[in-house]
matplotlib code that plots the C-alpha trace (Angstrom):
import matplotlib.pyplot as plt

x = [-29.5, -29.5, -26.9, -28.2, -26.0, -25.5, -26.0, -22.3, -19.0, -15.6, -12.9, -10.5, -13.3, -14.0, -11.2, -12.7, -15.9, -14.4, -12.3, -15.5, -17.2, -18.5, -18.3, -17.8, -20.0, -18.2, -20.5, -20.1, -21.1, -19.6, -18.6, -14.8, -13.1, -9.6, -7.3, -3.8, -2.8, -5.3, -8.7, -11.0, -14.4, -16.2, -16.6, -18.1, -18.1, -21.0, -20.0, -22.3, -22.0, -21.5, -25.0, -26.3, -28.7, -27.2, -25.8, -23.9, -22.0, -18.3, -17.2, -14.3, -13.3, -13.8, -16.2, -19.9, -19.5, -19.0, -15.3, -15.1, -12.1, -11.7, -9.4, -9.1, -5.9, -7.6, -10.4, -7.7, -5.6, -8.6, -10.2, -6.4, -6.0, -9.4, -8.1, -9.8, -7.5, -9.2, -9.8, -13.4, -14.1, -17.6, -17.3, -20.6, -22.7, -25.1, -23.4, -22.2, -19.8, -20.1, -16.7, -15.6, -12.5, -12.7, -12.4, -15.9, -17.5, -21.4, -22.1, -25.2, -25.8, -28.5, -27.8, -29.8, -28.8]
y = [-26.0, -22.6, -21.6, -20.0, -17.5, -17.9, -14.7, -14.9, -14.5, -15.6, -13.1, -14.5, -13.7, -9.7, -8.5, -10.2, -8.4, -5.1, -5.5, -5.9, -3.1, -4.1, -2.3, -3.2, -2.3, -1.5, -1.9, -0.6, -3.0, -1.3, 2.4, 3.3, 3.9, 4.7, 1.9, 3.0, 4.6, 2.6, 3.0, -0.3, -1.0, -3.9, -3.9, -6.4, -6.6, -6.9, -7.0, -5.7, -6.8, -4.3, -4.7, -3.8, -6.7, -8.6, -7.8, -10.5, -11.1, -11.3, -14.7, -16.4, -19.1, -22.2, -20.6, -19.6, -16.5, -12.8, -11.7, -8.9, -6.2, -4.9, -2.2, 0.7, -0.6, -3.9, -2.1, -0.7, -3.5, -5.5, -2.9, -2.3, -6.0, -6.1, -3.2, -0.2, 3.0, 4.9, 4.1, 5.0, 3.7, 4.7, 5.5, 4.9, 1.7, 1.2, 3.6, 2.2, 3.5, 1.9, 1.9, 1.8, 1.1, 4.6, 6.1, 7.1, 6.5, 6.6, 7.2, 6.1, 8.1, 6.2, 4.7, 2.3, 3.8]
z = [10.1, 11.7, 13.9, 17.6, 18.8, 22.6, 24.6, 25.7, 24.2, 25.6, 26.5, 23.4, 20.6, 21.5, 19.8, 16.3, 17.0, 18.0, 14.3, 12.8, 14.0, 16.9, 20.2, 24.0, 26.9, 30.2, 33.2, 36.6, 39.3, 42.3, 42.7, 42.6, 45.9, 46.8, 47.9, 48.7, 45.5, 43.1, 42.4, 43.0, 41.9, 39.9, 36.3, 33.6, 30.2, 26.9, 23.5, 20.9, 17.1, 14.4, 12.9, 16.4, 16.8, 19.6, 23.0, 24.6, 28.2, 28.4, 30.1, 31.2, 29.0, 31.3, 33.7, 33.3, 35.1, 33.9, 33.1, 35.3, 36.7, 40.3, 39.5, 37.0, 35.8, 35.2, 33.1, 31.0, 30.3, 29.2, 26.8, 25.3, 24.7, 22.6, 20.2, 22.1, 21.7, 24.6, 28.0, 29.3, 33.3, 34.6, 38.2, 39.6, 40.2, 37.4, 34.9, 31.5, 28.9, 25.2, 23.6, 19.8, 18.1, 16.6, 19.9, 20.5, 23.6, 24.4, 27.9, 30.0, 33.2, 34.5, 37.7, 40.0, 43.3]

ax = plt.figure().add_subplot(projection="3d")
ax.plot(x, y, z, "-o")
ax.set_aspect("equal")
plt.show()
């Protein structure tokens, strides 16, 4: 019997994938704007396995919608809770940053706007 890997992963499992050598992709869905003293936008997350063969969307545990953050502080909190040492936040809609446990960050500057 083969196990089928769903194209999603719950937030609680992300740290394990990161510890095994995987990475987290932060995707900007709404460009950053100023809100008082903070910065707001919208970001979702995908996880890439250590062998680079699978890429899964991070979802909330009890819902089928994507895990998202609406502020830069939210992105920082989420990525730090998954064991990533740095904070890299893509500022423009369509941009993605791939983050690794060793602090590396790959930037994709393509934008759909």
